[in-house]
C-alpha positions in Angstrom: 14.9 13.2 -13.8 11.6 15.0 -14.4 11.1 15.7 -10.7 10.7 19.3 -9.4 12.3 20.5 -6.3 10.4 21.3 -3.3 11.2 25.0 -3.9 9.7 24.8 -7.6 6.6 23.1 -6.1 6.0 26.0 -3.5 6.8 28.7 -6.0 4.1 27.6 -8.6 1.8 26.1 -5.9 -1.2 28.1 -7.4 -0.1 27.9 -10.9 -2.8 26.5 -13.3 -5.4 26.0 -10.7 -8.3 28.1 -9.5 -7.9 29.7 -6.2 -9.4 28.0 -3.3 -11.9 29.5 -1.3 -11.5 30.3 2.5 -7.5 30.5 2.0 -7.1 32.8 4.9 -7.8 29.8 7.2 -6.9 26.8 5.1 -7.4 24.2 7.6 -10.4 25.7 9.4 -14.0 25.1 8.5 -16.3 22.0 8.4 -17.2 23.0 4.9 -13.9 22.0 3.6 -13.5 18.9 5.5 -14.7 16.7 2.9 -11.9 18.0 0.4 -9.1 17.4 2.9 -10.2 13.9 3.7 -10.2 13.2 -0.1 -6.6 14.2 -0.1 -5.9 11.4 2.2 -7.1 8.8 -0.5 -9.5 7.0 2.0 -9.8 3.9 0.2 -6.1 3.3 -0.2 -5.7 4.3 3.4 -8.2 1.7 4.6 -6.6 -0.8 2.7 -3.3 0.1 4.3 -5.0 0.0 7.9 -6.5 -3.3 7.2 -3.3 -5.0 6.3 -1.4 -3.3 9.2 -4.4 -4.8 11.3 -3.8 -8.1 10.1 0.0 -7.9 10.8 -0.7 -6.7 14.3 -3.2 -9.5 15.1 -0.8 -11.9 13.6 1.9 -11.0 16.0 2.9 -13.4 18.9 2.3 -10.5 21.3 -0.4 -7.8 21.2 -0.3 -4.3 22.8 -2.9 -3.2 25.2 -6.3 -2.4 23.4 -6.1 1.4 23.9 -2.5 1.4 22.5 -3.3 -0.9 19.7 -6.3 1.7 18.8 -3.9 4.3 18.8 -1.3 2.4 16.8 -3.8 1.7 14.1 -4.9 5.2 14.1 -1.4 6.3 13.6 -1.0 4.1 10.8 -4.1 5.5 9.2 -2.6 8.9 9.5 0.6 7.9 8.1 -1.1 6.4 5.1 -3.2 9.5 4.7 -0.3 11.8 4.9 1.5 10.0 2.1 -1.6 10.3 -0.1 -1.8 13.9 0.6 1.8 14.7 -0.1 1.4 12.5 -3.3 -1.6 14.7 -4.4 0.4 17.8 -3.5 3.4 16.6 -5.8 1.2 15.1 -8.5 -1.3 17.9 -8.9 0.1 18.8 -12.4 -0.2 15.2 -13.6 -3.8 15.0 -12.1 -5.1 18.1 -13.7 -4.6 16.4 -17.3 -5.8 12.9 -16.3 -9.5 12.3 -16.5 -9.4 9.6 -13.5 -7.8 12.3 -11.1 -9.0 15.8 -12.6 -11.7 16.1 -10.1 -9.5 15.7 -7.0 -9.4 18.6 -4.7 -6.3 20.5 -5.7 -6.9 20.4 -9.6 -10.7 21.5 -8.8 -9.1 24.4 -6.8 -10.8 23.3 -3.6 -7.5 23.0 -1.8 -4.1 24.9 -2.6 -0.9 23.0 -3.0 0.6 25.0 0.0 -2.5 23.9 2.2 -2.1 20.4 1.0 1.7 20.3 1.8 1.3 21.7 5.4 -1.5 19.2 6.0 0.5 16.4 4.8 3.5 17.2 6.8 1.6 17.9 9.9 -0.2 14.5 9.6 3.0 12.7 8.8 4.7 14.1 12.0 1.7 13.4 14.1 1.3 9.8 12.8 5.1 9.0 13.3 5.2 10.6 16.9 2.0 9.1 18.0 3.1 5.5 17.0 6.6 6.1 18.7 4.7 7.1 21.8 2.1 4.4 21.7 4.3 1.4 20.8 7.9 1.6 20.0 10.7 3.5 18.1 11.0 0.4 15.6 7.3 0.7 14.3 7.7 4.6 14.2 10.7 4.6 12.0 9.2 1.8 9.6 6.2 4.3 9.2 8.4 7.3 8.7 10.5 5.2 6.0 7.2 4.0 4.3 6.1 7.7 3.9 9.3 8.8 2.8 9.8 6.1 0.1 6.3 6.7 -1.1 6.5 10.2 -1.5 10.4 10.9 -2.4 11.5 7.6 -4.2 8.1 6.8 -5.8 6.2 10.0 -6.4 9.0 12.4 -7.0 11.5 10.0 -8.9 10.3 6.7 -10.1 6.7 7.6 -11.3 8.0 10.0 -13.8 11.4 8.2 -14.9 10.8 4.5 -15.3 8.5 1.9 -16.5 9.2 0.0 -13.2 7.8 2.7 -10.9 5.1 0.5 -9.5 7.2 -2.6 -9.1 9.8 -0.5 -6.9 7.4 1.7 -5.5 5.2 -1.0 -4.5 7.4 -1.6 -1.6 6.0 1.3 0.4 2.4 0.0 0.0 3.4 -3.5 1.2 4.9 -2.4 4.5 1.7 -1.9 6.7 1.7 -5.5 7.7 5.3 -5.2 8.8 4.6 -2.0 10.6 1.7 -3.7 12.5 3.7 -6.7 13.6 6.6 -4.4 14.7 3.9 -2.3 16.7 3.3 -5.3 18.6 6.6 -7.0 19.0 9.3 -4.3 18.3 10.9 -6.3 15.7 10.6 -7.9 12.4 9.8 -11.7 12.1 9.5 -14.1 8.9 5.6 -13.8 9.1 5.3 -10.1 8.0 8.0 -10.3 5.5 5.9 -13.1 3.7 2.8 -10.8 3.9 5.1 -8.0 2.8 6.1 -10.2 -0.3 2.3 -10.9 -0.9 1.3 -7.4 -1.2 4.6 -6.5 -3.2 3.9 -9.3 -5.8 0.2 -8.1 -5.9 0.8 -4.5 -6.8 2.1 -4.7 -10.4 -0.7 -6.7 -11.9 -3.4 -4.7 -10.0 -2.1 -1.4 -11.0 -1.2 -2.5 -14.7 -4.5 -3.8 -15.1 -5.7 -0.3 -14.3 -3.3 1.3 -16.6 -4.2 -0.8 -19.5 -7.5 1.0 -19.9 -5.9 4.5 -19.0 -2.9 4.3 -21.3 -3.9 7.3 -23.0 -4.2 9.5 -20.1 -1.0 8.4 -18.6 0.7 9.0 -22.1 -0.9 12.5 -22.0 0.4 13.2 -18.4 3.9 12.1 -19.5 3.9 9.0 -16.9 6.0 6.1 -18.3 3.7 3.3 -17.2 4.4 0.0 -18.5 1.5 0.0 -20.9 2.6 3.3 -22.4 6.2 2.3 -23.0 6.1 -1.4 -23.6 2.7 -1.9 -25.2 -0.3 -4.1 -24.3 1.2 -7.5 -25.1 4.4 -6.7 -22.9 2.3 -5.6 -20.1 -0.1 -8.6 -20.2 2.8 -11.0 -20.2 4.2 -9.2 -17.0 0.9 -9.3 -15.4 0.8 -13.1 -16.0 4.4 -13.6 -14.5 3.6 -11.5 -11.5 0.0 -13.4 -10.8 2.0 -16.7 -11.1 4.4 -15.4 -8.4 1.6 -13.9 -6.4 -0.3 -17.3 -6.4 2.7 -19.2 -5.1 3.6 -16.6 -2.6 0.1 -16.5 -1.2 0.2 -20.0 0.2 3.5 -19.5 2.0 1.7 -18.7 5.3 0.1 -22.2 5.4 3.4 -23.9 4.0 5.3 -22.1 6.7 2.7 -22.8 9.4 1.5 -19.4 9.9 -2.0 -20.2 9.0 -4.4 -23.2 9.0 -5.7 -25.2 6.2 -8.9 -23.1 5.7 -6.6 -20.2 4.8 -4.4 -22.5 2.5 -7.6 -23.6 0.8 -8.7 -20.1 0.4 -5.4 -18.8 -0.9 -5.2 -21.6 -3.6 -8.6 -21.1 -4.8 -8.1 -17.2 -5.1 -4.7 -17.5 -6.7 -6.0 -20.0 -9.3 -8.7 -17.4 -10.1 -6.4 -14.6 -10.1 -4.1 -16.6 -12.5 -7.1 -17.5 -14.7 -8.2 -13.9 -15.1 -4.6 -12.8 -15.8 -4.3 -15.5 -18.4 -7.8 -14.5 -20.1 -6.4 -11.0 -20.3 -3.2 -12.0 -22.0 -5.5 -13.9 -24.6 -7.8 -10.9 -25.1 -7.9 -8.6 -28.0 -6.5 -4.9 -27.5 -9.9 -3.5 -28.1 -11.4 -5.4 -25.2 -11.5 -3.4 -22.1 -13.5 -5.7 -19.9 -10.7 -8.3 -19.2 -8.4 -5.7 -17.8 -11.3 -4.4 -15.7 -12.4 -7.8 -14.4 -8.9 -8.3 -13.2 -8.5 -5.1 -11.6 -11.7 -5.4 -9.7 -10.9 -9.0 -8.7 -7.5 -8.0 -7.4 -9.1 -5.7 -4.9 -11.3 -8.4 -3.5 -8.5 -10.9 -3.7 -6.3 -9.0 -1.3 -9.1 -8.4 1.1 -10.3 -12.0 1.1 -6.7 -13.3 1.5 -6.0 -10.9 4.5 -9.4 -11.5 6.0 -8.9 -15.2 6.1 -5.4 -14.6 7.8 -7.1 -12.4 10.4 -9.9 -14.9 11.2 -7.4 -17.5 11.5 -5.3 -15.7 13.9 -8.0 -14.0 15.6 -9.3 -17.4 16.8 -6.3 -17.8 18.7 -7.6 -16.1 21.8 -7.0 -18.9 24.6 -3.7 -19.1 26.4 -3.3 -22.6 25.1 -4.1 -21.6 21.5 -1.7 -18.8 21.5 1.2 -21.2 22.8 0.3 -23.3 19.9 0.3 -20.3 17.5 3.5 -19.3 18.8 4.9 -22.8 18.3 3.9 -22.8 14.6 5.6 -19.3 14.4 9.0 -20.5 15.9 8.7 -23.7 13.5 8.3 -21.4 10.4 11.2 -19.3 11.7 13.5 -22.3 12.1 12.9 -23.2 8.5 13.9 -19.8 7.4 16.9 -19.9 9.6 18.2 -22.9 8.0 17.4 -21.7 4.5 19.1 -18.2 5.2 21.8 -19.3 7.7 21.2 -16.4 9.5 19.0 -14.5 11.9 15.6 -13.3 10.8 14.9 -11.6 14.1 16.0 -8.2 12.7 15.1 -5.1 14.6 12.7 -2.9 13.0 9.6 -0.8 13.4 6.1 -0.2 12.1 5.6 1.7 8.9 
């Protein structure tokens, strides 16, 4: 395994990078605030928060507005801490890739030791805040997601296997499960379906990006699928995962978790996603546009899909509609119980 130990990281935290200014007070001063915000990967963090919010709204019970706000804030902090710790560990890789060379640590705006302290404090505050605002289950899920992303994906899988994104994607798929657990204190079938959608969405999304960044990943020594298996094998895998994603995306409607409008939106978006994946598989290697189109569409795809779910469940505001919604959930759970011959009401917590 090509992962460094924590001690190694701390010993050479400043090696190869410019010395950050104002290091005497690393976390003080508004002038450096944008650099610390950038460490949290705001766009990735907002996507995690959005999907977690959908999970929370979809739950049959919802916490008080103030507690729900704190829960969302804690999930945002947890996602941000994972981004910070990822940049702390991957600073050596970021420095040699064009896409990431302008991040705060490679530019010398923030030192590795500062990023490590910031990430750990943020993670502890996020998990503790979520436990106090909601329940231990949700806090444990959040802690598990952070650890999985930082230790399993960043420090191990990313530098050692072509399946890094596939396995590591589990961390990014947990936010809706966390949102549900924050509201209910347990895990149901519906958040697991949302987990499956994001889990299947992750490989084609990142592989489409990696196809146009293959040389950079090769230079950094990251065994992304396009680097070790080539374009043809990668586009084939993208097509397979896109087909699975299109099928999984209609499960909320099939199982009664969402209405026909969501079902229609999911079907249309799934067909478009699959068409772009097929177009990519038929494109020439020199054509960078097909991969870029799929990458850009994949972002909009996930947003539209979860926005449709949010609107569908957000409409259930009256008591009678809430009862109807709970009936649909129970019906879907009964189907799953017959399939698995076991209970799905597993105790868990938010990530």
